[in-house]
C-alpha positions as CSV (number, residue, x, y, z in Angstrom):
1,M,33.0,54.8,27.0
2,T,35.3,55.0,29.7
3,L,37.5,53.6,31.4
4,F,36.4,52.9,34.2
5,T,33.1,51.5,32.1
6,I,35.7,49.2,30.4
7,K,37.5,47.3,33.3
8,K,33.6,47.1,34.8
9,I,33.0,45.0,32.0
10,W,36.0,43.3,32.0
11,L,35.6,41.7,35.6
12,W,32.5,41.0,35.2
13,A,33.5,39.1,32.1
14,K,36.5,37.0,33.9
15,H,33.8,36.9,37.2
16,N,30.6,35.1,34.5
17,W,33.0,34.1,32.0
18,V,30.9,30.3,32.4
19,V,27.7,32.8,31.1
20,I,29.5,34.3,28.0
21,A,30.7,31.0,26.8
22,L,27.9,28.8,27.1
23,V,26.0,31.9,25.4
24,L,28.8,31.8,22.4
25,Y,28.6,28.1,21.8
26,T,25.0,28.0,21.3
27,I,25.0,31.1,19.0
28,V,27.9,28.9,17.2
29,M,26.0,25.4,17.9
30,W,22.9,27.0,16.2
31,F,24.9,27.9,13.7
32,V,26.0,24.3,13.0
33,F,23.7,22.5,12.9
34,R,20.6,24.9,11.5
35,K,21.2,23.4,8.2
36,N,21.2,20.0,9.6
37,A,17.6,20.5,11.2
38,D,16.5,21.1,7.5
39,A,17.7,18.5,6.3
40,A,16.4,16.5,9.3
41,L,13.1,17.7,8.3
42,E,12.6,17.0,5.7
43,V,13.5,13.1,6.1
44,L,10.8,13.6,8.7
45,A,8.3,15.0,6.4
46,A,9.1,11.8,3.3
47,K,8.6,9.0,5.9
48,R,5.5,10.6,7.3
49,K,4.5,10.8,3.4
50,S,5.7,6.9,2.9
51,Y,3.6,6.5,6.1
52,D,0.6,7.4,5.0
53,D,1.6,5.9,1.6
54,Q,1.2,2.3,2.7
55,M,-2.3,2.6,4.9
56,K,-3.1,3.7,2.2
57,A,-2.6,0.7,-0.3
58,L,-2.8,-1.6,3.5
59,K,-6.3,-0.3,4.3
60,K,-7.1,-0.5,-0.3
61,S,-5.8,-4.3,0.0
62,H,-7.6,-5.2,3.0
63,H,-10.9,-3.9,1.3
64,D,-10.1,-5.7,-2.4
65,E,-9.7,-8.6,0.2
66,I,-13.3,-8.3,1.9
67,L,-14.5,-7.7,-1.1
68,K,-13.5,-10.8,-3.1
69,K,-14.0,-13.1,0.6
70,N,-17.7,-11.4,0.2
71,E,-18.2,-12.5,-3.6
72,L,-17.1,-15.4,-3.0
73,I,-19.5,-16.1,-0.1
74,E,-22.0,-15.2,-2.9
75,T,-20.4,-17.6,-5.0
76,Y,-21.1,-20.2,-2.8
77,Q,-24.7,-19.4,-2.0
78,K,-26.0,-19.9,-4.7
79,V,-24.0,-22.9,-6.1
80,I,-25.4,-24.7,-3.6
81,D,-28.6,-22.9,-3.8
82,E,-28.6,-24.0,-7.3
83,I,-27.4,-27.4,-6.8
84,E,-29.5,-28.1,-3.5
85,K,-33.1,-26.9,-6.1
86,K,-31.5,-29.9,-8.4
87,F,-31.2,-32.6,-5.9
88,E,-34.7,-31.3,-4.6
89,E,-36.1,-32.0,-8.2
90,Q,-34.0,-35.5,-8.0
91,E,-35.5,-36.2,-4.9
92,R,-32.2,-36.1,-3.2
93,K,-30.6,-35.0,-0.2
94,L,-27.6,-32.4,-0.6
95,E,-25.4,-33.9,2.5
96,E,-22.4,-31.9,4.8
97,E,-19.8,-33.5,2.9
98,Q,-20.7,-32.8,-0.7
99,K,-21.2,-28.8,0.2
100,E,-17.9,-28.6,1.6
101,R,-16.5,-30.2,-1.3
102,V,-18.4,-27.8,-2.8
103,K,-16.7,-25.2,-1.4
104,E,-13.4,-26.0,-1.5
105,I,-14.2,-26.0,-5.3
106,I,-15.2,-22.9,-5.6
107,V,-12.1,-21.8,-3.7
108,T,-10.2,-24.1,-5.9
109,S,-11.2,-22.6,-9.0
110,K,-10.0,-18.6,-9.3
111,R,-13.2,-17.3,-10.7
112,K,-13.6,-19.1,-13.7
113,P,-17.7,-21.0,-14.0
114,D,-16.9,-23.3,-16.8
115,V,-14.1,-24.7,-13.7
116,I,-16.3,-24.9,-11.1
117,K,-19.9,-26.0,-13.2
118,K,-17.2,-29.1,-14.3
119,E,-15.4,-30.1,-11.5
120,I,-19.3,-29.4,-9.3
121,E,-20.5,-32.1,-12.2
122,E,-18.4,-34.4,-11.8
123,A,-18.3,-34.6,-7.9
124,L,-21.9,-34.5,-7.7
125,G,-23.0,-36.8,-11.2
126,F,-25.2,-34.1,-12.3
127,T,-24.5,-32.2,-15.5
128,F,-25.7,-28.7,-15.4
129,I,-28.8,-27.2,-17.8
130,T,-28.0,-23.3,-18.6
131,P,-31.6,-21.7,-18.7
132,I,-32.8,-20.5,-21.7
133,D,-34.3,-16.5,-21.2
134,P,-38.0,-15.9,-21.8
C-alpha cells in the first residue's frame, strides 16, 4: 500500500467514523449476546414443551371428566328405568321429586352400588331384588 492509499483510507475513516463505529459495535454485541441467545432459545423451547404437556394433561382431564359424567348419566337412567319398572309392578307412578332424589343419591354415592341401593330403598320405600341368571 502506498502512502497515498493510506491517506485516502484515513480521510474516509475520519469522514465516515460513524459507520465504522456502528459495524464494530454490531460485531462486539454479536459476540457478547451470542451465548445469551442460545440460553434464551433453550428457555423458549422448555416453556413450549411445558405448555404442550399442560395442554395434554388438561385435555386428558377434560376427556376423563366427560366419561365420568356420561357414566353417571347412564347409571342414573338405568336406575330410573329399574325403579319405574318396580313402581309399575306396584301400580304406582314415580314422581319428579323422587327422580330428583334418586339423581342426588347417585351423584353423592360416588358410584358405590351398595350405597345407591340402600339409600334408594330408604328414600322410596321398597327393596331391590337382584335377578338370578338362568
